[in-house]
PDB file with one MODEL, atoms N, CA, C and O in Angstrom:
MODEL        1
ATOM      1  N   MET A   1      86.543 174.316  85.494  1.00  0.00           N
ATOM      2  CA  MET A   1      86.179 175.702  85.261  1.00  0.00           C
ATOM      3  C   MET A   1      84.694 175.898  85.588  1.00  0.00           C
ATOM      4  O   MET A   1      83.836 175.175  85.080  1.00  0.00           O
ATOM      5  N   THR A   2      84.411 176.865  86.428  1.00  0.00           N
ATOM      6  CA  THR A   2      83.044 177.173  86.809  1.00  0.00           C
ATOM      7  C   THR A   2      82.532 178.329  85.960  1.00  0.00           C
ATOM      8  O   THR A   2      83.173 179.371  85.832  1.00  0.00           O
ATOM      9  N   MET A   3      81.371 178.110  85.395  1.00  0.00           N
ATOM     10  CA  MET A   3      80.747 179.149  84.575  1.00  0.00           C
ATOM     11  C   MET A   3      79.860 180.013  85.463  1.00  0.00           C
ATOM     12  O   MET A   3      79.345 179.551  86.481  1.00  0.00           O
ATOM     13  N   SER A   4      79.691 181.255  85.071  1.00  0.00           N
ATOM     14  CA  SER A   4      78.783 182.124  85.808  1.00  0.00           C
ATOM     15  C   SER A   4      77.342 181.685  85.549  1.00  0.00           C
ATOM     16  O   SER A   4      77.054 180.961  84.596  1.00  0.00           O
ATOM     17  N   LYS A   5      76.470 182.132  86.404  1.00  0.00           N
ATOM     18  CA  LYS A   5      75.053 181.802  86.258  1.00  0.00           C
ATOM     19  C   LYS A   5      74.537 182.257  84.899  1.00  0.00           C
ATOM     20  O   LYS A   5      73.807 181.523  84.231  1.00  0.00           O
ATOM     21  N   GLU A   6      74.910 183.455  84.492  1.00  0.00           N
ATOM     22  CA  GLU A   6      74.442 183.995  83.214  1.00  0.00           C
ATOM     23  C   GLU A   6      74.958 183.178  82.032  1.00  0.00           C
ATOM     24  O   GLU A   6      74.231 182.943  81.068  1.00  0.00           O
ATOM     25  N   GLU A   7      76.223 182.745  82.113  1.00  0.00           N
ATOM     26  CA  GLU A   7      76.796 181.915  81.041  1.00  0.00           C
ATOM     27  C   GLU A   7      76.071 180.577  80.936  1.00  0.00           C
ATOM     28  O   GLU A   7      75.770 180.105  79.840  1.00  0.00           O
ATOM     29  N   LEU A   8      75.797 179.978  82.084  1.00  0.00           N
ATOM     30  CA  LEU A   8      75.083 178.696  82.077  1.00  0.00           C
ATOM     31  C   LEU A   8      73.681 178.851  81.509  1.00  0.00           C
ATOM     32  O   LEU A   8      73.245 178.033  80.699  1.00  0.00           O
ATOM     33  N   ILE A   9      72.982 179.879  81.922  1.00  0.00           N
ATOM     34  CA  ILE A   9      71.627 180.109  81.420  1.00  0.00           C
ATOM     35  C   ILE A   9      71.673 180.305  79.899  1.00  0.00           C
ATOM     36  O   ILE A   9      70.844 179.755  79.174  1.00  0.00           O
ATOM     37  N   HIS A  10      72.626 181.076  79.431  1.00  0.00           N
ATOM     38  CA  HIS A  10      72.778 181.304  77.993  1.00  0.00           C
ATOM     39  C   HIS A  10      73.048 179.989  77.263  1.00  0.00           C
ATOM     40  O   HIS A  10      72.425 179.709  76.239  1.00  0.00           O
ATOM     41  N   ASP A  11      73.969 179.186  77.784  1.00  0.00           N
ATOM     42  CA  ASP A  11      74.303 177.911  77.146  1.00  0.00           C
ATOM     43  C   ASP A  11      73.135 176.936  77.188  1.00  0.00           C
ATOM     44  O   ASP A  11      72.924 176.181  76.239  1.00  0.00           O
ATOM     45  N   ILE A  12      72.374 176.944  78.283  1.00  0.00           N
ATOM     46  CA  ILE A  12      71.195 176.075  78.396  1.00  0.00           C
ATOM     47  C   ILE A  12      70.159 176.473  77.349  1.00  0.00           C
ATOM     48  O   ILE A  12      69.586 175.613  76.681  1.00  0.00           O
ATOM     49  N   GLU A  13      69.923 177.754  77.209  1.00  0.00           N
ATOM     50  CA  GLU A  13      68.950 178.218  76.215  1.00  0.00           C
ATOM     51  C   GLU A  13      69.381 177.861  74.794  1.00  0.00           C
ATOM     52  O   GLU A  13      68.555 177.442  73.983  1.00  0.00           O
ATOM     53  N   GLU A  14      70.660 178.022  74.490  1.00  0.00           N
ATOM     54  CA  GLU A  14      71.151 177.656  73.161  1.00  0.00           C
ATOM     55  C   GLU A  14      71.032 176.151  72.917  1.00  0.00           C
ATOM     56  O   GLU A  14      70.654 175.722  71.826  1.00  0.00           O
ATOM     57  N   ALA A  15      71.352 175.360  73.929  1.00  0.00           N
ATOM     58  CA  ALA A  15      71.242 173.902  73.804  1.00  0.00           C
ATOM     59  C   ALA A  15      69.781 173.488  73.623  1.00  0.00           C
ATOM     60  O   ALA A  15      69.482 172.566  72.863  1.00  0.00           O
ATOM     61  N   ARG A  16      68.879 174.170  74.320  1.00  0.00           N
ATOM     62  CA  ARG A  16      67.446 173.873  74.183  1.00  0.00           C
ATOM     63  C   ARG A  16      66.970 174.167  72.764  1.00  0.00           C
ATOM     64  O   ARG A  16      66.207 173.390  72.190  1.00  0.00           O
ATOM     65  N   ILE A  17      67.410 175.266  72.209  1.00  0.00           N
ATOM     66  CA  ILE A  17      67.035 175.620  70.840  1.00  0.00           C
ATOM     67  C   ILE A  17      67.575 174.585  69.860  1.00  0.00           C
ATOM     68  O   ILE A  17      66.864 174.154  68.953  1.00  0.00           O
ATOM     69  N   ARG A  18      68.858 174.179  70.046  1.00  0.00           N
ATOM     70  CA  ARG A  18      69.447 173.153  69.169  1.00  0.00           C
ATOM     71  C   ARG A  18      68.667 171.844  69.265  1.00  0.00           C
ATOM     72  O   ARG A  18      68.429 171.182  68.255  1.00  0.00           O
ATOM     73  N   LEU A  19      68.270 171.474  70.488  1.00  0.00           N
ATOM     74  CA  LEU A  19      67.501 170.241  70.669  1.00  0.00           C
ATOM     75  C   LEU A  19      66.152 170.343  69.966  1.00  0.00           C
ATOM     76  O   LEU A  19      65.752 169.416  69.261  1.00  0.00           O
ATOM     77  N   ASN A  20      65.458 171.441  70.149  1.00  0.00           N
ATOM     78  CA  ASN A  20      64.154 171.607  69.498  1.00  0.00           C
ATOM     79  C   ASN A  20      64.276 171.555  67.981  1.00  0.00           C
ATOM     80  O   ASN A  20      63.430 170.968  67.306  1.00  0.00           O
ATOM     81  N   THR A  21      65.316 172.163  67.451  1.00  0.00           N
ATOM     82  CA  THR A  21      65.543 172.127  66.006  1.00  0.00           C
ATOM     83  C   THR A  21      65.837 170.699  65.554  1.00  0.00           C
ATOM     84  O   THR A  21      65.358 170.259  64.509  1.00  0.00           O
ATOM     85  N   SER A  22      66.618 169.988  66.338  1.00  0.00           N
ATOM     86  CA  SER A  22      66.946 168.599  66.002  1.00  0.00           C
ATOM     87  C   SER A  22      65.700 167.723  65.993  1.00  0.00           C
ATOM     88  O   SER A  22      65.554 166.850  65.137  1.00  0.00           O
ATOM     89  N   ILE A  23      64.811 167.956  66.938  1.00  0.00           N
ATOM     90  CA  ILE A  23      63.585 167.156  67.008  1.00  0.00           C
ATOM     91  C   ILE A  23      62.787 167.300  65.714  1.00  0.00           C
ATOM     92  O   ILE A  23      62.156 166.349  65.252  1.00  0.00           O
ATOM     93  N   GLU A  24      62.822 168.492  65.140  1.00  0.00           N
ATOM     94  CA  GLU A  24      62.077 168.747  63.913  1.00  0.00           C
ATOM     95  C   GLU A  24      62.779 168.236  62.660  1.00  0.00           C
ATOM     96  O   GLU A  24      62.121 167.917  61.670  1.00  0.00           O
ATOM     97  N   HIS A  25      64.139 168.152  62.692  1.00  0.00           N
ATOM     98  CA  HIS A  25      64.859 167.919  61.445  1.00  0.00           C
ATOM     99  C   HIS A  25      65.843 166.757  61.429  1.00  0.00           C
ATOM    100  O   HIS A  25      66.211 166.303  60.345  1.00  0.00           O
ATOM    101  N   ASP A  26      66.284 166.256  62.574  1.00  0.00           N
ATOM    102  CA  ASP A  26      67.369 165.286  62.602  1.00  0.00           C
ATOM    103  C   ASP A  26      66.898 163.895  63.019  1.00  0.00           C
ATOM    104  O   ASP A  26      65.759 163.691  63.436  1.00  0.00           O
ATOM    105  N   ASP A  27      67.827 162.951  62.886  1.00  0.00           N
ATOM    106  CA  ASP A  27      67.493 161.584  63.283  1.00  0.00           C
ATOM    107  C   ASP A  27      67.671 161.416  64.795  1.00  0.00           C
ATOM    108  O   ASP A  27      68.155 162.314  65.484  1.00  0.00           O
ATOM    109  N   LYS A  28      67.271 160.255  65.284  1.00  0.00           N
ATOM    110  CA  LYS A  28      67.237 160.030  66.724  1.00  0.00           C
ATOM    111  C   LYS A  28      68.609 160.096  67.382  1.00  0.00           C
ATOM    112  O   LYS A  28      68.701 160.447  68.558  1.00  0.00           O
ATOM    113  N   ASP A  29      69.674 159.768  66.660  1.00  0.00           N
ATOM    114  CA  ASP A  29      71.013 159.829  67.245  1.00  0.00           C
ATOM    115  C   ASP A  29      71.423 161.275  67.545  1.00  0.00           C
ATOM    116  O   ASP A  29      71.995 161.551  68.600  1.00  0.00           O
ATOM    117  N   VAL A  30      71.141 162.170  66.647  1.00  0.00           N
ATOM    118  CA  VAL A  30      71.456 163.589  66.861  1.00  0.00           C
ATOM    119  C   VAL A  30      70.587 164.147  67.986  1.00  0.00           C
ATOM    120  O   VAL A  30      71.068 164.904  68.829  1.00  0.00           O
ATOM    121  N   ILE A  31      69.328 163.779  67.998  1.00  0.00           N
ATOM    122  CA  ILE A  31      68.419 164.228  69.051  1.00  0.00           C
ATOM    123  C   ILE A  31      68.928 163.769  70.412  1.00  0.00           C
ATOM    124  O   ILE A  31      68.922 164.535  71.376  1.00  0.00           O
ATOM    125  N   TYR A  32      69.366 162.518  70.485  1.00  0.00           N
ATOM    126  CA  TYR A  32      69.895 161.988  71.738  1.00  0.00           C
ATOM    127  C   TYR A  32      71.120 162.780  72.195  1.00  0.00           C
ATOM    128  O   TYR A  32      71.213 163.153  73.364  1.00  0.00           O
ATOM    129  N   LEU A  33      72.054 163.038  71.287  1.00  0.00           N
ATOM    130  CA  LEU A  33      73.261 163.783  71.640  1.00  0.00           C
ATOM    131  C   LEU A  33      72.926 165.192  72.130  1.00  0.00           C
ATOM    132  O   LEU A  33      73.522 165.672  73.094  1.00  0.00           O
ATOM    133  N   ARG A  34      71.990 165.846  71.478  1.00  0.00           N
ATOM    134  CA  ARG A  34      71.583 167.186  71.897  1.00  0.00           C
ATOM    135  C   ARG A  34      70.910 167.143  73.279  1.00  0.00           C
ATOM    136  O   ARG A  34      71.099 168.043  74.097  1.00  0.00           O
ATOM    137  N   SER A  35      70.132 166.095  73.523  1.00  0.00           N
ATOM    138  CA  SER A  35      69.465 165.935  74.807  1.00  0.00           C
ATOM    139  C   SER A  35      70.480 165.737  75.931  1.00  0.00           C
ATOM    140  O   SER A  35      70.342 166.318  77.008  1.00  0.00           O
ATOM    141  N   VAL A  36      71.483 164.928  75.682  1.00  0.00           N
ATOM    142  CA  VAL A  36      72.533 164.693  76.672  1.00  0.00           C
ATOM    143  C   VAL A  36      73.298 165.989  76.940  1.00  0.00           C
ATOM    144  O   VAL A  36      73.624 166.291  78.088  1.00  0.00           O
ATOM    145  N   GLU A  37      73.582 166.749  75.894  1.00  0.00           N
ATOM    146  CA  GLU A  37      74.266 168.029  76.035  1.00  0.00           C
ATOM    147  C   GLU A  37      73.472 168.960  76.954  1.00  0.00           C
ATOM    148  O   GLU A  37      74.035 169.581  77.855  1.00  0.00           O
ATOM    149  N   LEU A  38      72.167 169.050  76.720  1.00  0.00           N
ATOM    150  CA  LEU A  38      71.306 169.903  77.537  1.00  0.00           C
ATOM    151  C   LEU A  38      71.257 169.393  78.979  1.00  0.00           C
ATOM    152  O   LEU A  38      71.339 170.186  79.917  1.00  0.00           O
ATOM    153  N   ASP A  39      71.125 168.092  79.159  1.00  0.00           N
ATOM    154  CA  ASP A  39      71.090 167.515  80.507  1.00  0.00           C
ATOM    155  C   ASP A  39      72.355 167.842  81.299  1.00  0.00           C
ATOM    156  O   ASP A  39      72.277 168.148  82.488  1.00  0.00           O
ATOM    157  N   LYS A  40      73.511 167.781  80.654  1.00  0.00           N
ATOM    158  CA  LYS A  40      74.772 168.072  81.339  1.00  0.00           C
ATOM    159  C   LYS A  40      74.829 169.535  81.781  1.00  0.00           C
ATOM    160  O   LYS A  40      75.309 169.839  82.872  1.00  0.00           O
ATOM    161  N   LEU A  41      74.346 170.422  80.945  1.00  0.00           N
ATOM    162  CA  LEU A  41      74.336 171.837  81.314  1.00  0.00           C
ATOM    163  C   LEU A  41      73.383 172.096  82.483  1.00  0.00           C
ATOM    164  O   LEU A  41      73.703 172.860  83.394  1.00  0.00           O
ATOM    165  N   ILE A  42      72.227 171.464  82.452  1.00  0.00           N
ATOM    166  CA  ILE A  42      71.271 171.614  83.554  1.00  0.00           C
ATOM    167  C   ILE A  42      71.864 171.042  84.838  1.00  0.00           C
ATOM    168  O   ILE A  42      71.688 171.610  85.916  1.00  0.00           O
ATOM    169  N   GLU A  43      72.559 169.925  84.720  1.00  0.00           N
ATOM    170  CA  GLU A  43      73.213 169.316  85.879  1.00  0.00           C
ATOM    171  C   GLU A  43      74.252 170.276  86.475  1.00  0.00           C
ATOM    172  O   GLU A  43      74.342 170.407  87.696  1.00  0.00           O
ATOM    173  N   GLN A  44      75.029 170.943  85.627  1.00  0.00           N
ATOM    174  CA  GLN A  44      76.007 171.929  86.104  1.00  0.00           C
ATOM    175  C   GLN A  44      75.309 173.071  86.832  1.00  0.00           C
ATOM    176  O   GLN A  44      75.781 173.534  87.870  1.00  0.00           O
ATOM    177  N   TYR A  45      74.198 173.516  86.293  1.00  0.00           N
ATOM    178  CA  TYR A  45      73.434 174.609  86.894  1.00  0.00           C
ATOM    179  C   TYR A  45      72.961 174.213  88.289  1.00  0.00           C
ATOM    180  O   TYR A  45      73.096 174.984  89.239  1.00  0.00           O
ATOM    181  N   ILE A  46      72.414 173.023  88.403  1.00  0.00           N
ATOM    182  CA  ILE A  46      71.908 172.547  89.700  1.00  0.00           C
ATOM    183  C   ILE A  46      73.050 172.352  90.683  1.00  0.00           C
ATOM    184  O   ILE A  46      72.944 172.748  91.843  1.00  0.00           O
ATOM    185  N   ALA A  47      74.152 171.739  90.225  1.00  0.00           N
ATOM    186  CA  ALA A  47      75.290 171.483  91.083  1.00  0.00           C
ATOM    187  C   ALA A  47      75.913 172.782  91.620  1.00  0.00           C
ATOM    188  O   ALA A  47      76.450 172.817  92.727  1.00  0.00           O
ATOM    189  N   ALA A  48      75.830 173.831  90.821  1.00  0.00           N
ATOM    190  CA  ALA A  48      76.378 175.132  91.231  1.00  0.00           C
ATOM    191  C   ALA A  48      75.495 175.809  92.277  1.00  0.00           C
ATOM    192  O   ALA A  48      75.917 176.773  92.915  1.00  0.00           O
ATOM    193  N   GLY A  49      74.294 175.316  92.452  1.00  0.00           N
ATOM    194  CA  GLY A  49      73.403 175.854  93.474  1.00  0.00           C
ATOM    195  C   GLY A  49      72.670 177.114  93.079  1.00  0.00           C
ATOM    196  O   GLY A  49      72.225 177.881  93.933  1.00  0.00           O
ATOM    197  N   TYR A  50      72.547 177.326  91.775  1.00  0.00           N
ATOM    198  CA  TYR A  50      71.845 178.526  91.304  1.00  0.00           C
ATOM    199  C   TYR A  50      70.391 178.301  91.436  1.00  0.00           C
ATOM    200  O   TYR A  50      69.597 179.180  91.099  1.00  0.00           O
TER     201      TYR A  50
ENDMDL
END
């Protein structure tokens, strides 16, 4: 399933916020998972050619 550019941007921004919150409040395992989540979304954005 291909997401629209706007959907990807929205999901990337939400993932970035979750990661920043995790950095302030969570342990390294949660931070790592949030970072991987954000990386995958950015990878989708790049692969889509936006």
